[in-house]
C-alpha positions as a Markdown table, in Angstrom:
| # | Residue | x | y | z |
|---|---|---|---|---|
| 1 | Unk | 132.4 | -332.3 | -130.1 |
| 2 | Unk | 131.4 | -329.8 | -127.6 |
| 3 | Unk | 133.1 | -329.8 | -124.2 |
| 4 | Unk | 131.0 | -330.1 | -121.2 |
| 5 | Unk | 130.7 | -327.4 | -118.9 |
| 6 | Unk | 131.6 | -327.6 | -115.4 |
| 7 | Unk | 129.0 | -326.2 | -113.0 |
| 8 | Unk | 130.1 | -324.0 | -110.0 |
| 9 | Unk | 129.0 | -325.1 | -106.7 |
| 10 | Unk | 126.3 | -322.9 | -105.1 |
| 11 | Unk | 127.4 | -321.0 | -102.0 |
| 12 | Unk | 124.9 | -320.7 | -99.4 |
| 13 | Unk | 124.1 | -317.7 | -98.1 |
| 14 | Unk | 121.1 | -318.6 | -96.0 |
| 15 | Unk | 123.4 | -317.8 | -92.6 |
| 16 | Unk | 123.7 | -314.0 | -94.1 |
| 17 | Unk | 119.7 | -313.8 | -94.6 |
| 18 | Unk | 119.0 | -315.0 | -91.4 |
| 19 | Unk | 121.0 | -313.1 | -89.0 |
| 20 | Unk | 119.8 | -309.7 | -91.0 |
| 21 | Unk | 116.3 | -310.8 | -90.6 |
| 22 | Unk | 116.7 | -310.8 | -86.7 |
| 23 | Unk | 118.2 | -307.6 | -86.8 |
| 24 | Unk | 114.9 | -305.9 | -88.5 |
| 25 | Unk | 112.8 | -303.8 | -86.4 |
| 26 | Unk | 109.1 | -304.2 | -85.8 |
| 27 | Unk | 106.9 | -301.5 | -87.2 |
| 28 | Unk | 105.3 | -299.9 | -84.7 |
| 29 | Unk | 101.2 | -300.2 | -84.9 |
| 30 | Unk | 99.1 | -297.4 | -86.1 |
| 31 | Unk | 98.0 | -294.6 | -83.8 |
| 32 | Unk | 94.3 | -294.6 | -83.2 |
| 33 | Unk | 92.1 | -291.9 | -82.5 |
| 34 | Unk | 91.3 | -290.7 | -79.5 |
| 35 | Unk | 87.6 | -291.4 | -77.7 |
| 36 | Unk | 85.4 | -288.6 | -76.6 |
| 37 | Unk | 84.8 | -288.2 | -73.3 |
| 38 | Unk | 82.1 | -290.1 | -71.9 |
| 39 | Unk | 79.1 | -288.4 | -71.0 |
| 40 | Unk | 76.1 | -289.3 | -69.8 |
| 41 | Unk | 73.3 | -288.9 | -72.1 |
| 42 | Unk | 69.6 | -289.1 | -71.4 |
| 43 | Unk | 67.4 | -292.0 | -72.3 |
| 44 | Unk | 64.2 | -290.9 | -73.9 |
| 45 | Unk | 61.8 | -293.3 | -74.3 |
| 46 | Unk | 60.3 | -294.3 | -78.0 |
| 47 | Unk | 57.6 | -292.0 | -79.1 |
| 48 | Unk | 54.7 | -294.0 | -79.2 |
| 49 | Unk | 55.1 | -294.7 | -75.7 |
| 50 | Unk | 55.1 | -291.1 | -74.9 |
| 51 | Unk | 52.6 | -290.0 | -77.6 |
| 52 | Unk | 48.8 | -290.4 | -76.7 |
| 53 | Unk | 47.2 | -293.3 | -78.6 |
| 54 | Unk | 44.1 | -292.0 | -80.6 |
| 55 | Unk | 41.0 | -293.4 | -80.7 |
| 56 | Unk | 39.7 | -295.1 | -83.8 |
| 57 | Unk | 36.1 | -295.7 | -83.2 |
| 58 | Unk | 35.7 | -296.7 | -86.9 |
| 59 | Unk | 38.1 | -299.4 | -86.8 |
| 60 | Unk | 36.0 | -300.3 | -83.4 |
| 61 | Unk | 33.1 | -300.4 | -84.9 |
| 62 | Unk | 34.1 | -302.7 | -87.7 |
| 63 | Unk | 35.5 | -304.9 | -85.5 |
| 64 | Unk | 32.6 | -305.6 | -83.6 |
| 65 | Unk | 30.0 | -305.7 | -86.4 |
| 66 | Unk | 32.9 | -308.1 | -87.8 |
| 67 | Unk | 32.6 | -310.2 | -84.2 |
| 68 | Unk | 28.9 | -310.3 | -84.5 |
| 69 | Unk | 28.9 | -311.6 | -88.0 |
| 70 | Unk | 30.9 | -314.6 | -86.7 |
| 71 | Unk | 28.9 | -315.2 | -84.2 |
| 72 | Unk | 25.6 | -315.6 | -86.4 |
| 73 | Unk | 27.8 | -318.4 | -87.8 |
| 74 | Unk | 28.2 | -320.1 | -84.5 |
| 75 | Unk | 31.8 | -319.4 | -84.1 |
| 76 | Unk | 33.2 | -320.0 | -80.6 |
| 77 | Unk | 35.7 | -318.0 | -78.4 |
| 78 | Unk | 35.5 | -314.8 | -80.2 |
| 79 | Unk | 37.8 | -312.3 | -78.6 |
| 80 | Unk | 38.8 | -308.7 | -80.5 |
| 81 | Unk | 42.3 | -307.8 | -79.2 |
| 82 | Unk | 43.6 | -303.8 | -79.2 |
| 83 | Unk | 46.7 | -303.4 | -80.5 |
| 84 | Unk | 46.8 | -299.7 | -81.5 |
| 85 | Unk | 50.0 | -298.4 | -80.4 |
| 86 | Unk | 51.6 | -301.9 | -80.5 |
| 87 | Unk | 51.1 | -303.0 | -84.3 |
| 88 | Unk | 51.9 | -301.0 | -87.6 |
| 89 | Unk | 49.4 | -303.1 | -89.4 |
| 90 | Unk | 45.8 | -302.6 | -87.6 |
| 91 | Unk | 44.1 | -301.6 | -85.0 |
| 92 | Unk | 42.1 | -304.5 | -83.8 |
| 93 | Unk | 42.5 | -307.7 | -84.6 |
| 94 | Unk | 39.4 | -310.3 | -84.2 |
| 95 | Unk | 40.2 | -313.9 | -83.4 |
| 96 | Unk | 37.7 | -317.0 | -83.4 |
| 97 | Unk | 37.5 | -320.4 | -83.5 |
| 98 | Unk | 35.1 | -322.5 | -85.6 |
| 99 | Unk | 34.9 | -326.8 | -85.6 |
| 100 | Unk | 35.7 | -327.4 | -89.2 |
| 101 | Unk | 36.9 | -325.9 | -92.5 |
| 102 | Unk | 33.6 | -325.9 | -93.6 |
| 103 | Unk | 32.1 | -323.6 | -90.5 |
| 104 | Unk | 35.7 | -321.4 | -91.1 |
| 105 | Unk | 34.6 | -320.4 | -94.6 |
| 106 | Unk | 31.1 | -320.0 | -93.9 |
| 107 | Unk | 32.2 | -317.6 | -91.3 |
| 108 | Unk | 34.2 | -315.8 | -93.7 |
| 109 | Unk | 31.6 | -315.7 | -96.2 |
| 110 | Unk | 29.1 | -314.4 | -93.5 |
| 111 | Unk | 31.7 | -311.4 | -92.8 |
| 112 | Unk | 32.3 | -310.7 | -96.6 |
| 113 | Unk | 28.3 | -310.6 | -96.7 |
| 114 | Unk | 27.8 | -308.6 | -94.0 |
| 115 | Unk | 30.3 | -306.3 | -94.4 |
| 116 | Unk | 29.5 | -306.1 | -98.3 |
| 117 | Unk | 26.2 | -304.6 | -97.6 |
| 118 | Unk | 27.5 | -301.7 | -95.6 |
| 119 | Unk | 29.7 | -300.7 | -98.1 |
| 120 | Unk | 33.0 | -302.4 | -96.9 |
| 121 | Unk | 35.4 | -304.7 | -99.0 |
| 122 | Unk | 38.2 | -306.3 | -97.6 |
| 123 | Unk | 41.5 | -305.6 | -98.4 |
| 124 | Unk | 42.8 | -309.1 | -98.7 |
| 125 | Unk | 41.8 | -312.9 | -97.4 |
| 126 | Unk | 43.6 | -315.7 | -97.4 |
| 127 | Unk | 42.8 | -319.7 | -96.5 |
| 128 | Unk | 39.1 | -320.2 | -97.3 |
| 129 | Unk | 39.5 | -322.9 | -99.6 |
| 130 | Unk | 39.8 | -325.9 | -97.2 |
| 131 | Unk | 42.2 | -324.4 | -94.9 |
| 132 | Unk | 42.5 | -324.6 | -91.3 |
| 133 | Unk | 43.1 | -320.8 | -90.8 |
| 134 | Unk | 41.0 | -317.7 | -92.1 |
| 135 | Unk | 42.6 | -314.8 | -92.6 |
| 136 | Unk | 40.4 | -311.5 | -93.3 |
| 137 | Unk | 42.2 | -308.1 | -93.7 |
| 138 | Unk | 39.8 | -305.1 | -93.8 |
| 139 | Unk | 42.7 | -302.2 | -93.3 |
| 140 | Unk | 42.6 | -301.3 | -89.4 |
| 141 | Unk | 40.8 | -304.7 | -88.4 |
| 142 | Unk | 42.2 | -308.0 | -89.2 |
| 143 | Unk | 40.2 | -311.1 | -88.6 |
| 144 | Unk | 41.5 | -314.8 | -87.8 |
| 145 | Unk | 39.5 | -317.7 | -88.0 |
| 146 | Unk | 40.9 | -321.1 | -86.4 |
| 147 | Unk | 39.9 | -324.3 | -86.1 |
| 148 | Unk | 41.2 | -325.7 | -82.4 |
| 149 | Unk | 44.3 | -327.1 | -82.9 |
| 150 | Unk | 45.6 | -324.2 | -85.4 |
| 151 | Unk | 44.4 | -321.5 | -82.8 |
| 152 | Unk | 46.4 | -323.4 | -79.9 |
| 153 | Unk | 49.4 | -323.8 | -81.8 |
| 154 | Unk | 49.6 | -320.2 | -83.2 |
| 155 | Unk | 48.8 | -318.5 | -79.4 |
| 156 | Unk | 47.8 | -315.1 | -80.8 |
| 157 | Unk | 46.3 | -313.8 | -77.5 |
| 158 | Unk | 49.6 | -315.1 | -76.3 |
| 159 | Unk | 51.5 | -313.2 | -78.4 |
| 160 | Unk | 49.5 | -309.8 | -77.9 |
| 161 | Unk | 49.1 | -310.8 | -73.9 |
| 162 | Unk | 49.8 | -306.8 | -73.2 |
| 163 | Unk | 47.0 | -306.0 | -75.2 |
| 164 | Unk | 43.6 | -304.8 | -73.9 |
| 165 | Unk | 41.0 | -307.4 | -74.8 |
| 166 | Unk | 37.0 | -307.7 | -75.4 |
| 167 | Unk | 35.5 | -311.1 | -75.3 |
| 168 | Unk | 32.5 | -311.4 | -77.4 |
| 169 | Unk | 29.8 | -313.7 | -77.2 |
């Protein structure tokens, strides 16, 4: 038979540990690099504001012929916005309103026909099939045709309020 072994009582050392942890010194935070002396720098305006905006007569003529094409299709409130130096994707934006999706499609088809005869083809077009917004992209000229509710909702003229505009009638 095996003899039962007696377990020795465990001595408490927590008081010794507590006193050691209290005596530990805190490490100093790492030293930070000194900031360079502050000198006033001249603030320059962006290059677009200082550079002269070059005229783009070809794009202007395209915008005017596009506007004339939509007026032939009885478009309302035709506006040409000059966004040269303000937008990177176009020089002119043509905005026009139609009364129905059928009229918007007719306006887009009229523009395609007139400009195709002049040898100009769109880069892309969107929303021609039963939509309340038609977009035609001719590179430097972008056209937006809306119904009245969609035009007032997106308010492109308000977004480009600082751009010179030309009302076409």
